[in-house]
C-alpha positions in Angstrom: 143.6 342.3 210.6 144.9 339.7 213.0 148.2 341.0 214.2 150.7 339.0 216.2 153.4 341.2 217.9 156.6 339.5 219.2 159.2 341.3 221.3 160.9 341.2 224.6 159.9 344.7 225.8 156.3 345.9 226.2 154.0 347.9 228.4 154.0 348.9 231.2 157.7 349.7 230.6 157.9 353.5 230.5 160.9 354.0 228.3 162.4 352.9 225.0 161.2 349.9 223.0 158.6 348.7 225.6 156.8 352.1 225.6 156.5 352.3 221.8 155.5 348.6 221.3 152.9 349.0 224.0 151.5 352.1 222.4 151.5 350.5 218.9 149.6 347.5 220.2 147.0 349.7 222.0 146.5 351.9 218.9 146.0 348.9 216.6 143.6 347.3 219.1 141.5 350.5 219.4 141.3 350.6 215.6 139.5 347.3 215.7 142.3 345.0 214.8 142.7 341.7 216.8 146.1 341.9 218.5 148.1 339.3 220.3 151.4 340.1 221.9 154.1 337.6 223.0 156.5 339.3 225.4 158.3 339.2 228.7 157.4 340.6 232.1 158.5 344.3 232.4 162.1 344.6 233.6 163.6 347.6 231.8 165.3 350.0 232.5 165.8 348.8 236.1 167.0 345.3 235.1 164.6 344.0 237.7 161.2 342.3 237.0 158.4 344.7 238.1 156.3 344.2 241.1 153.3 341.9 240.5 155.1 340.1 237.7 157.2 336.9 237.6 160.3 336.0 235.7 159.5 332.3 236.1 155.9 331.8 235.1 153.9 332.0 231.9 151.0 334.4 232.2 148.1 335.3 229.9 146.5 338.8 230.1 143.3 339.7 228.3 142.2 343.3 227.6 138.6 343.8 226.3 138.3 347.4 227.5 138.0 350.6 225.5 141.4 349.7 224.1 139.7 347.0 222.0 140.6 343.3 221.9 144.2 342.4 222.9 145.8 339.4 224.5 149.2 339.5 226.0 151.3 336.4 226.8 154.2 336.9 229.3 157.0 334.4 229.0 159.8 333.7 231.5 163.3 335.1 231.1 166.5 335.6 233.0 167.3 339.1 234.0 171.0 339.8 235.1 171.6 342.3 237.8 174.6 343.7 236.0 174.1 343.3 232.2 177.5 342.7 230.6 177.9 341.6 227.0 177.8 337.9 227.6 175.1 338.2 230.2 173.0 340.3 227.8 173.3 337.5 225.2 172.1 334.9 227.8 169.3 337.2 228.8 168.0 337.6 225.3 168.5 333.9 224.5 166.5 333.0 227.6 163.4 334.8 226.3 163.9 333.4 222.8 163.8 329.9 224.2 160.9 330.4 226.6 158.7 332.2 224.1 159.2 329.8 221.2 156.5 327.3 222.4 154.0 330.2 222.9 154.7 331.5 219.4 154.3 328.0 217.9 150.9 327.8 219.5 149.9 331.0 217.7 150.2 329.3 214.4 146.7 327.9 214.9 145.4 331.5 215.3 146.4 332.2 211.7 147.5 335.8 212.0 147.5 338.1 208.9 150.6 339.8 210.0 153.5 338.8 212.3 155.5 341.8 213.6 158.8 341.1 215.3 160.5 343.9 217.3 164.3 344.2 217.5 165.8 344.0 220.0 165.9 341.0 220.0 166.9 339.4 216.7 167.1 336.1 218.5 163.4 336.0 218.0 163.5 336.7 214.3 163.7 333.1 213.0 160.7 332.0 215.1 158.7 335.0 213.9 159.5 334.1 210.3 158.5 330.4 210.9 155.2 331.4 212.5 154.4 333.7 209.6 155.1 330.9 207.1 153.0 328.4 209.1 150.1 330.9 209.4 150.2 332.1 205.8 150.9 335.5 207.2 153.1 338.4 206.1 156.2 339.1 208.2 157.4 342.5 209.4 160.6 343.2 211.3 160.8 346.5 213.1 164.3 347.6 214.3 164.5 350.0 217.2 168.2 349.2 217.7 170.9 347.6 215.6 171.8 345.4 218.5 174.5 343.3 216.7 176.4 346.4 215.4 176.0 348.1 218.8 177.3 345.1 220.7 180.5 345.1 218.8 181.0 348.8 218.2 180.4 349.6 221.9 182.9 346.8 222.9 180.3 344.6 224.6 181.5 341.8 222.3 184.9 341.7 220.7 185.6 338.5 218.7 186.2 339.2 215.0 185.1 335.7 214.1 181.8 336.1 216.1 181.2 339.5 214.5 181.5 338.0 210.9 179.1 335.2 211.9 176.6 337.4 213.6 176.5 340.0 210.8 176.2 337.3 208.2 173.3 335.6 210.0 171.7 339.0 210.7 171.8 340.0 207.0 170.2 336.7 205.9 167.5 337.1 208.5 166.7 340.7 207.5 166.4 339.9 203.9 163.9 337.1 204.7 161.2 339.4 206.0 158.5 340.9 203.8 159.0 344.3 205.3 161.8 345.7 207.5 161.2 349.1 209.2 163.3 351.3 211.3 163.2 354.7 213.0 165.5 357.1 211.2 166.8 357.8 207.7 170.3 356.9 208.6 169.1 353.5 210.0 167.3 352.9 206.7 170.6 353.5 204.9 172.1 350.9 207.2 169.4 348.4 206.1 170.4 349.1 202.5 174.0 348.4 203.4 172.9 345.0 204.8 171.2 344.1 201.6 167.5 344.8 202.4 165.8 345.8 199.1 164.3 349.2 198.8 160.8 347.8 198.2 161.0 346.1 201.6 162.4 349.0 203.6 159.9 351.1 205.6 160.4 354.3 207.5 158.5 353.9 210.8 159.7 356.5 213.3 159.0 356.8 217.0 156.4 359.3 217.9 155.0 361.4 220.7 151.5 362.0 221.9 151.2 365.7 221.1 148.2 366.2 223.4 149.9 364.5 226.3 153.3 366.2 225.9 153.0 369.9 225.2 154.5 373.2 226.5 152.9 374.3 229.8 151.6 377.9 230.2 152.9 377.9 233.8 156.0 376.6 235.6 156.3 372.9 236.1 155.0 371.6 239.5 158.4 369.9 239.9 159.9 373.4 240.5 158.0 373.6 243.8 158.7 370.0 244.7 162.4 370.5 244.2 162.4 374.0 245.8 163.9 375.7 242.8 163.8 379.5 242.5 162.2 381.1 239.4 165.6 382.3 238.4 167.2 378.9 238.5 167.9 377.4 235.0 167.3 373.7 234.8 169.4 371.4 232.5 167.4 368.2 232.3 168.2 364.6 231.2 165.3 362.3 231.5 165.5 358.7 230.3 167.4 355.5 230.5 170.6 355.6 232.5 172.4 352.9 230.6 175.9 352.4 229.4 175.0 353.0 225.7 173.9 356.6 226.3 177.4 358.0 227.0 176.2 359.7 230.2 179.6 360.3 231.8 179.8 363.5 229.7 176.9 364.9 231.8 178.9 364.6 234.9 181.9 366.1 233.2 179.9 369.1 232.0 178.1 369.5 235.4 181.5 369.8 237.0 182.5 372.6 234.6 179.3 374.6 235.6 179.4 374.0 239.3 180.5 377.6 240.1 177.4 378.9 238.3 174.8 378.7 241.1 171.9 379.7 238.8 172.2 376.3 236.9 171.0 373.0 238.4 171.3 369.6 236.6 168.4 367.3 237.0 169.0 363.7 236.0 165.8 361.6 236.0 165.6 357.9 235.2 166.8 354.5 236.0 169.2 352.0 234.5 172.4 349.9 234.8 174.7 352.9 235.0 172.9 355.0 237.6 174.8 353.9 240.7 178.2 354.5 239.0 177.1 357.9 237.8 175.8 358.9 241.2 179.1 358.0 242.7 181.0 360.2 240.1 178.7 363.1 240.9 178.6 362.6 244.7 180.7 365.8 245.3 178.6 368.0 242.9 176.0 370.2 244.7 174.5 371.2 241.3 173.4 367.7 240.4 170.0 366.4 241.6 168.5 363.0 240.9 164.9 361.9 240.3 163.5 358.4 239.8 161.8 357.3 236.6 158.5 359.1 236.5 155.0 357.6 235.7 153.4 358.6 232.4 151.0 361.0 234.0 153.9 363.1 235.3 156.0 363.0 232.2 154.7 366.3 230.8 155.4 368.1 234.1 158.9 366.6 234.1 159.8 367.5 230.6 158.5 371.1 231.1 160.8 371.4 234.1 163.7 371.8 231.6 164.9 375.2 230.5 167.3 373.1 228.3 167.2 369.4 227.5 170.5 367.6 227.2 170.9 364.6 224.9 174.2 362.7 225.1 175.2 360.2 222.5 178.4 358.2 222.2 180.3 358.7 219.0 180.6 354.9 218.4 176.8 354.6 218.7 175.9 357.2 216.1 173.0 356.0 213.9 173.1 352.6 215.5 170.2 353.8 217.6 167.9 356.8 217.5 167.3 358.1 221.0 163.6 357.6 221.7 163.6 360.3 224.4 164.2 363.0 221.8 160.6 362.9 220.7 159.3 364.0 224.1 162.0 366.7 224.4 161.0 368.3 221.2 157.2 368.0 221.9 157.8 369.9 225.2 158.9 373.0 223.3 162.3 373.3 224.9 165.7 373.6 223.2 168.0 370.6 223.1 171.8 370.4 223.4 173.1 367.2 222.0 176.5 365.5 221.8 176.2 364.4 218.2 178.6 364.4 215.3 177.9 366.4 212.2 176.0 364.3 209.6 174.2 362.0 212.1 170.4 361.8 212.2 170.4 363.3 215.7 172.5 366.3 214.6 170.3 366.9 211.5 167.2 367.2 213.8 168.8 369.0 216.8 170.5 371.6 214.7 167.1 373.1 213.9 166.1 373.5 217.5 169.2 373.5 219.6 173.0 373.1 219.6 175.1 370.2 218.7 178.6 369.7 220.2 181.1 366.9 219.6 180.4 363.6 221.3 182.0 363.0 224.7 183.3 366.6 225.0 182.3 367.8 228.4 183.8 371.2 228.0 181.9 371.9 224.8 178.7 370.7 226.3 179.1 372.9 229.4 179.9 375.9 227.1 176.8 375.4 225.0 174.6 375.0 228.1 175.9 378.1 229.7 175.3 380.0 226.5 171.6 378.9 226.3 171.1 379.3 230.0 171.9 383.0 229.7 169.9 383.7 226.6 166.1 383.5 227.3 165.1 384.9 223.9 167.2 382.2 222.0 165.7 379.5 224.2 162.2 380.6 223.3 163.0 380.7 219.6 164.6 377.2 219.6 161.9 375.8 221.8 159.2 376.9 219.4 161.2 375.3 216.6 161.4 372.1 218.6 157.6 372.0 219.1 157.0 372.8 215.4 159.2 369.9 214.3 157.3 367.5 216.7 154.0 368.7 215.3 155.1 368.3 211.7 156.9 365.0 212.0 156.3 363.1 215.2 152.5 362.9 215.8 151.3 359.6 217.2 148.1 359.4 215.1 149.8 360.3 211.9 152.7 357.8 212.2 150.4 354.9 213.3 148.0 355.6 210.4 150.8 355.4 208.0 151.9 352.1 209.5 148.3 350.7 209.3 148.1 351.7 205.6 151.4 350.0 204.8 150.5 346.9 206.8 147.0 346.6 205.1 148.6 347.0 201.7 151.1 344.3 202.5 148.5 341.9 203.9 146.1 342.5 201.0 148.8 342.0 198.4 148.7 345.5 197.0 152.3 346.1 198.1 153.5 342.5 197.9 157.1 342.1 196.6 158.6 338.7 196.1 161.7 339.4 194.1 164.6 341.5 195.4 165.1 344.8 193.8 167.6 344.8 190.9 
């Protein structure tokens, strides 16, 4: 197949949407599909364009290595230093505008499938137009319900704007041949937005089970950080943004400061990092690490005795934290701040402990409980790894996507009419 992928985030970004879109494109290319990607230079989660890239120039990159045949077009964009609600909108719009001419030029390539990745929905109309001009099928993959999140998290507040955005979003979603997302609850939300069952596809995030696995010995980070064998590590590794509800980590760390056998490691980058570091400046039990390269990710995840996964109550099921896949694959228990009935709670309850969102006291209590119970940690960690092996394998998930995409392109799964 000729597959055109359109999204603002892409490799070499190490977290969230960019990581998964990059891995998807590489897998499809290795399978012999011709892949083109229209994207931006890497900037996330630091909100700074990466070294060696430009925010002002168009760049074409070609990959004809063992990864197969793939061409990547990098388009300019504006990256705000402090991404507030209105600045985020301008940021997303800047990419939509700069990338539109590049996408229009792809109509001559005549792709078989055009895949748009959300965020950002600003790119959706152009993706649909190019699919129509190319005679291609259209597929929208939603990593994040950005419209719902922007209003529910208070980034945007106008009621009139909310009605307009949600109406436009619903019309756009219903115009794609397929709309996929990463959790059962998010699929339910697609149904609420009027996307027919025949067009909805479950396409979860994955983990490379060979690259991320339990180590038979202690992580090398223990020596690097000078941690004693008896020290229990509570680890958060991922994006340090405002949507993650990370203040609860500092609250819980403060509750455990007198337990000298517990150290908190917070590893990552993002717009909230400086503020969080300032809040934790007086806490000797909190240590900070930068975002780690992929070759060190398994060592980092195996540093944890317990992973911690915070989630804001008002973001429940608007997003499915991508970092959870690696946590589970590492074979360590997880403590999550997740309300009962959410997708995160349904998964973590099998291999860890769930506490109410934004409750630092409950989080600290659960972590102290697990830190002092090695046998329970081992049992829950084994359950986490089993879940990853059963549900989150990279090859299995991508093969399912390939089969669905081929059926769509070949007409075997084509659906024109909306479900009754």
